[in-house]
LUMDRENDO-865422 format. One record per residue: residue in one letter; x, y, z of N, C-alpha, C, O in turn; residue number from 0. Coordinates in steps of 0.2 Angstrom, whole numbers, plus 2048, in hexadecimal, padded with zeros to 3 digits. Layout:
BEGIN
[A,[X,Y,Z],[X,Y,Z],[X,Y,Z],[X,Y,Z],NUM]
...
//
This chain:
BEGIN
[M,[7A5,7FB,803],[7A7,7FF,807],[7B0,800,809],[7B4,7FD,80D],0]
[E,[7B2,803,805],[7B9,807,805],[7BA,80C,809],[7B7,812,808],1]
[F,[7C1,809,80E],[7C4,80C,813],[7CC,80D,810],[7D0,808,810],2]
[Y,[7CE,812,80F],[7D5,815,80F],[7D7,817,814],[7D6,81D,816],3]
[V,[7DB,813,817],[7E2,814,81D],[7E7,817,819],[7EA,815,814],4]
[R,[7E9,81C,81C],[7F1,821,81C],[7F4,81F,821],[7F2,822,826],5]
[V,[7FA,81A,820],[7FC,816,825],[802,81A,827],[805,819,82C],6]
[T,[805,81E,822],[80A,823,822],[80B,829,81F],[807,829,81A],7]
[E,[80D,82E,820],[80F,835,81C],[816,834,818],[819,838,814],8]
[R,[819,82F,81B],[821,82E,819],[822,82C,812],[81E,828,810],9]
[C,[827,82E,80E],[827,82B,807],[82E,82A,806],[833,82D,808],10]
[N,[830,824,800],[837,825,800],[838,829,7F9],[83D,829,7F7],11]
[L,[833,82C,7F5],[835,831,7F0],[835,836,7F3],[835,838,7F9],12]
[D,[835,83B,7ED],[835,843,7EF],[833,845,7E8],[836,847,7E3],13]
[C,[82C,842,7E7],[827,844,7DF],[827,84D,7E0],[826,850,7E5],14]
[T,[828,850,7D8],[828,856,7D9],[820,859,7DB],[820,85F,7DD],15]
[Y,[81A,854,7D9],[814,858,7DB],[811,857,7E1],[80C,85A,7E2],16]
[C,[814,852,7E5],[810,84E,7EC],[80E,855,7EF],[810,85B,7EE],17]
[F,[806,852,7F3],[804,857,7F9],[808,856,7FE],[808,85B,802],18]
[L,[80B,851,7FF],[80F,84F,807],[814,852,806],[817,854,80B],19]
[K,[817,854,801],[81F,857,800],[81E,85F,805],[819,863,806],20]
[G,[825,85E,807],[826,863,80C],[823,862,812],[826,866,815],21]
[R,[81E,85F,816],[81B,85E,81B],[821,85C,820],[824,857,81F],22]
[K,[820,860,825],[824,85F,82C],[820,85A,830],[81A,858,82F],23]
[G,[824,857,835],[821,850,838],[81D,849,834],[818,845,835],24]
[S,[820,84B,830],[81A,844,82C],[81C,83E,82F],[822,83D,832],25]
[C,[819,83B,82F],[81A,834,835],[816,82E,833],[813,82E,82D],26]
[D,[815,82A,835],[812,822,835],[80C,823,83C],[80C,826,841],27]
[V,[808,81F,839],[803,81E,840],[806,81B,845],[80A,817,845],28]
[S,[804,81E,84A],[805,81B,851],[802,815,853],[7FC,814,850],29]
[P,[805,80F,858],[800,80B,859],[7F8,80B,85B],[7F3,808,85A],30]
[E,[7FA,812,85F],[7F3,813,863],[7EE,814,85C],[7E8,812,85D],31]
[M,[7EF,818,858],[7EC,81A,852],[7EB,812,84E],[7E5,80F,84E],32]
[V,[7F0,810,84D],[7ED,809,84C],[7E9,805,84D],[7E5,802,84A],33]
[E,[7E9,805,855],[7E3,801,858],[7DC,805,858],[7D6,802,85A],34]
[E,[7DC,80B,857],[7D6,80F,854],[7D3,80D,84D],[7CD,80C,84B],35]
[I,[7D7,80E,849],[7D6,80B,842],[7D4,805,842],[7D1,803,83E],36]
[I,[7D6,800,846],[7D2,7F9,846],[7CC,7F9,84A],[7C8,7F5,84A],37]
[K,[7CB,7FD,84D],[7C4,7FD,853],[7BE,802,84D],[7B9,800,84C],38]
[Y,[7C2,807,84A],[7BD,80A,844],[7BC,804,83E],[7B6,803,83C],39]
[L,[7C1,7FF,83C],[7BE,7FC,836],[7B9,7F7,839],[7B4,7F6,835],40]
[R,[7BA,7F4,83F],[7B6,7EF,840],[7AE,7F2,842],[7A9,7EF,841],41]
[N,[7AF,7F8,844],[7A9,7FA,847],[7A6,7FE,840],[7A0,7FF,840],42]
[N,[7A9,7FF,83D],[7A6,804,834],[7A4,7FE,82F],[79F,7FF,82C],43]
[Y,[7A8,7F9,82F],[7A5,7F5,829],[79F,7F3,828],[79B,7F3,82C],44]
[R,[79D,7F0,822],[795,7EF,821],[795,7E7,81F],[798,7E4,81A],45]
[E,[793,7E5,823],[792,7DD,823],[78E,7D9,81C],[78E,7D4,81A],46]
[D,[78B,7E0,81A],[786,7DD,814],[789,7DF,80E],[787,7DD,809],47]
[D,[790,7E3,80E],[793,7E5,809],[799,7DF,807],[79E,7DE,80A],48]
[P,[797,7DC,800],[79D,7D7,7FF],[7A2,7DB,7FC],[7A7,7D7,7FA],49]
[E,[7A4,7E0,7FB],[7A9,7E5,7FA],[7AE,7EA,7FE],[7B2,7EE,7FC],50]
[N,[7AD,7E7,804],[7B1,7EB,809],[7B8,7EB,808],[7B9,7E5,807],51]
[R,[7BC,7EF,808],[7C3,7F0,806],[7C5,7F6,80A],[7C3,7FB,80B],52]
[I,[7CD,7F3,80C],[7D1,7F8,810],[7D7,7F9,809],[7D9,7F4,807],53]
[V,[7D8,7FE,808],[7DC,802,804],[7E3,805,807],[7E2,80B,80A],54]
[F,[7E8,804,808],[7ED,806,80C],[7F1,80B,808],[7F3,809,803],55]
[T,[7F2,811,809],[7F5,817,807],[7FB,81B,80B],[7FC,819,810],56]
[G,[7FD,81F,807],[804,823,80A],[803,82A,807],[7FE,82C,803],57]
[G,[807,82C,808],[80E,82A,809],[80F,824,806],[80A,821,803],58]
[E,[814,821,806],[815,81A,802],[815,814,809],[81A,813,80D],59]
[P,[80F,812,809],[80D,80D,80D],[813,808,810],[814,807,815],60]
[L,[816,806,809],[819,800,80B],[820,803,80F],[824,7FE,80F],61]
[L,[822,807,812],[825,809,816],[824,807,81C],[829,807,81F],62]
[V,[81F,804,81F],[81B,801,825],[817,7FD,824],[811,7FD,826],63]
[P,[81A,7F8,821],[817,7F1,81F],[815,7EE,827],[80F,7EB,827],64]
[H,[817,7EE,82C],[816,7EB,831],[80F,7EF,833],[80B,7EB,835],65]
[I,[80D,7F5,833],[806,7F8,833],[801,7F5,832],[7FC,7F4,835],66]
[I,[802,7F4,82A],[7FF,7F2,825],[7FD,7EC,827],[7F7,7EB,826],67]
[A,[801,7E6,82A],[800,7E0,82B],[7FC,7E0,831],[7F6,7DC,831],68]
[D,[7FF,7E3,836],[7FA,7E3,83C],[7F2,7E5,83B],[7ED,7E2,83D],69]
[I,[7F1,7EB,835],[7EA,7EB,834],[7E8,7E5,831],[7E4,7E3,835],70]
[I,[7E9,7E3,82D],[7E6,7DF,829],[7E7,7D6,82E],[7E4,7D1,82C],71]
[R,[7EB,7D6,832],[7EA,7D1,835],[7E3,7D1,83A],[7DF,7CD,83B],72]
[E,[7E3,7D8,83D],[7DE,7DA,842],[7D7,7DA,83E],[7D2,7D9,842],73]
[T,[7D7,7DA,839],[7CF,7DB,834],[7CE,7D5,830],[7C9,7D4,82D],74]
[R,[7D3,7D1,82F],[7D2,7CA,82B],[7CB,7C8,82B],[7C7,7C7,826],75]
[D,[7C8,7C7,832],[7C3,7C4,834],[7BC,7C7,831],[7B7,7C3,82F],76]
[L,[7BC,7CC,830],[7B6,7D0,82C],[7B6,7D0,824],[7B2,7D2,821],77]
[G,[7BB,7CD,821],[7BB,7CA,81A],[7BD,7CE,815],[7BC,7CC,810],78]
[F,[7C0,7D4,818],[7C1,7DB,814],[7C6,7D8,80E],[7CA,7D3,80F],79]
[E,[7C6,7DA,809],[7CB,7DC,804],[7D0,7E1,804],[7CE,7E7,805],80]
[Y,[7D5,7DF,804],[7DB,7E5,805],[7DF,7E7,7FF],[7E2,7E3,7FB],81]
[G,[7DF,7ED,7FE],[7E4,7F0,7F8],[7E8,7F5,7FA],[7E7,7F9,800],82]
[L,[7ED,7F5,7F5],[7F3,7F9,7F7],[7F3,7FE,7F2],[7F3,7FD,7EC],83]
[Q,[7F5,805,7F5],[7F7,80A,7F0],[7FE,80A,7F1],[800,80A,7F7],84]
[T,[803,80B,7EC],[80A,80C,7EE],[80D,80F,7E8],[80A,80F,7E3],85]
[N,[813,812,7E8],[816,815,7E3],[81B,80E,7DF],[81E,80F,7D9],86]
[G,[81B,808,7E2],[81F,802,7DF],[824,802,7E0],[826,7FD,7DE],87]
[T,[82A,805,7E3],[82F,806,7E3],[833,801,7E9],[838,7FE,7E9],88]
[L,[82E,800,7ED],[82F,7FA,7F3],[82F,7F4,7F3],[831,7F1,7F7],89]
[L,[82A,7F1,7EC],[824,7EB,7ED],[829,7E5,7ED],[827,7E0,7EE],90]
[G,[831,7E7,7E9],[835,7E2,7E9],[839,7E0,7F2],[83D,7DC,7F4],91]
[S,[836,7E6,7F7],[83A,7E4,7FD],[837,7E2,802],[83A,7E0,807],92]
[V,[82F,7E2,800],[82A,7E1,808],[828,7D7,804],[827,7D4,7FF],93]
[C,[829,7D6,80C],[826,7CF,80F],[821,7CD,808],[81D,7D1,806],94]
[V,[823,7C6,804],[81C,7C4,7FE],[816,7C2,802],[811,7C1,7FF],95]
[N,[817,7C0,808],[812,7BE,80A],[80D,7C3,80C],[808,7C1,80D],96]
[L,[80E,7CA,80E],[80B,7D0,80E],[808,7D4,808],[803,7D7,807],97]
[L,[80C,7D2,803],[809,7D2,7FC],[805,7D0,7FB],[7FF,7D3,7FA],98]
[F,[805,7CB,7FB],[800,7C3,7F9],[7F7,7C6,7FD],[7F1,7C5,7FB],99]
[Q,[7F8,7CA,803],[7F2,7CC,807],[7EF,7D0,801],[7E9,7CD,801],100]
[F,[7F0,7D4,7FD],[7EC,7D9,7F9],[7EA,7D6,7F3],[7ED,7D3,7EF],101]
[N,[7E3,7D9,7F4],[7DF,7D7,7ED],[7DF,7DB,7E6],[7DD,7DA,7E0],102]
[V,[7E3,7E2,7E9],[7E3,7E5,7E4],[7EB,7EA,7E5],[7EB,7ED,7EA],103]
[I,[7EF,7EC,7E2],[7F4,7EF,7E2],[7F5,7F6,7DE],[7FA,7F5,7DA],104]
[L,[7F3,7FC,7DD],[7F3,800,7DB],[7FB,803,7DC],[7FD,804,7E1],105]
[V,[7FE,804,7D4],[806,807,7D5],[804,80E,7D1],[800,80E,7CC],106]
[S,[807,812,7D4],[807,819,7D0],[80E,819,7CC],[814,81A,7CE],107]
[I,[80B,81A,7C5],[80F,81C,7BF],[80E,822,7BA],[809,822,7B6],108]
[D,[811,827,7BC],[811,82D,7B9],[812,82D,7B0],[812,833,7AE],109]
[G,[813,829,7AC],[812,828,7A6],[819,823,7A4],[81B,81E,7A7],110]
[D,[81B,826,79D],[820,823,79B],[825,823,79F],[825,826,7A4],111]
[E,[82B,81E,79E],[831,81F,7A3],[835,826,7A4],[839,827,7A8],112]
[E,[835,82C,7A0],[838,830,79F],[833,836,7A4],[835,839,7A9],113]
[T,[82E,836,7A2],[829,83A,7A6],[829,839,7AD],[829,83E,7B1],114]
[H,[828,832,7AF],[827,82F,7B4],[82E,831,7BA],[82E,833,7C0],115]
[D,[833,82E,7B7],[83A,830,7BB],[83A,837,7BC],[83D,839,7C1],116]
[R,[838,83C,7B7],[839,842,7B7],[835,845,7BD],[837,84A,7C0],117]
[H,[831,842,7BE],[82C,844,7C3],[82C,841,7CC],[829,844,7D0],118]
[R,[830,83A,7CC],[831,836,7D0],[838,834,7D2],[839,831,7D7],119]
[G,[83C,836,7CF],[845,835,7CE],[846,82F,7CA],[842,82A,7C9],120]
[K,[84D,830,7C8],[850,82C,7C4],[850,826,7C5],[852,824,7CB],121]
[G,[84E,821,7C1],[84D,819,7BF],[848,816,7C5],[848,810,7C5],122]
[T,[843,81B,7C8],[83C,818,7CA],[839,814,7C5],[834,810,7C7],123]
[Y,[83A,815,7C1],[835,813,7BC],[837,80A,7BA],[834,805,7BA],124]
[K,[83D,80A,7B9],[841,804,7B9],[83F,7FF,7BE],[83D,7F9,7BD],125]
[K,[841,803,7C5],[841,7FD,7CC],[83A,7FC,7CB],[839,7F7,7CD],126]
[I,[834,800,7CA],[82E,7FF,7CA],[82B,7F8,7C7],[828,7F4,7C9],127]
[M,[82D,7F9,7C1],[82E,7F4,7BC],[830,7ED,7BD],[82D,7E8,7BC],128]
[E,[834,7EE,7C0],[839,7E7,7C2],[836,7E4,7C7],[835,7DE,7C8],129]
[N,[834,7EA,7CD],[82F,7E6,7D1],[828,7E2,7D0],[826,7DD,7D4],130]
[L,[825,7E5,7C9],[81E,7E4,7C8],[820,7DC,7C5],[81D,7D7,7C7],131]
[K,[825,7DC,7C0],[825,7D6,7BE],[829,7CF,7C2],[82A,7C9,7BF],132]
[K,[82B,7D2,7C8],[82E,7CD,7CE],[82A,7C9,7D0],[82A,7C3,7D1],133]
[L,[822,7CF,7D2],[81D,7CD,7D5],[819,7C8,7D1],[817,7C3,7D3],134]
[K,[819,7CA,7CB],[815,7C7,7C6],[818,7BF,7C6],[814,7BA,7C8],135]
[L,[81D,7BE,7C6],[821,7B8,7C7],[81F,7B4,7CC],[81C,7AF,7CB],136]
[L,[821,7B7,7D2],[821,7B4,7D8],[817,7B1,7D8],[816,7AB,7D9],137]
[K,[811,7B6,7D6],[80C,7B3,7D7],[80A,7AE,7D1],[806,7AA,7D1],138]
[E,[80F,7AF,7CD],[80D,7A8,7C9],[80F,7A1,7C9],[80D,79C,7C7],139]
[K,[815,7A3,7CE],[818,79C,7D1],[815,798,7D8],[816,792,7DA],140]
[I,[811,79E,7DA],[80D,79A,7E0],[806,797,7E2],[801,79B,7E2],141]
[V,[805,793,7E2],[7FF,78F,7E1],[7FB,790,7E7],[7FE,78E,7EC],142]
[F,[7F4,795,7E6],[7F0,797,7EA],[7EB,791,7ED],[7E7,78F,7E8],143]
[V,[7EB,78F,7F3],[7E6,788,7F3],[7E0,789,7F9],[7DC,784,7FA],144]
//
């Protein structure tokens, strides 16, 4: 069972094709909504399903790492796996401990550098690649016990 949790509609990019583009009042989930999400996840996960997973999406979910951390902290005892769907530009600015909570990180890339930057903004492709290299190096240097 996979649960997709949109923690914000905000984004740090202005992609040419974004379905959230131009929305007024875009916001993060409220503290009350976080409580409701946690309650829903706790009540609807399947104990017999070895692949219970929560995937955090947005907008750009790494704009609100505290919300992601709260949900993970309150559902960790259920044995969920965690995923992140991100544009990748903020991977280098988020606490490494949070990033290591994810079993999978999905990074949106629109093709080669020229194509990607045309749709997402000049320099975003290089920034994403740099962030992914740093994350890979960090994971290789840490020993998990």
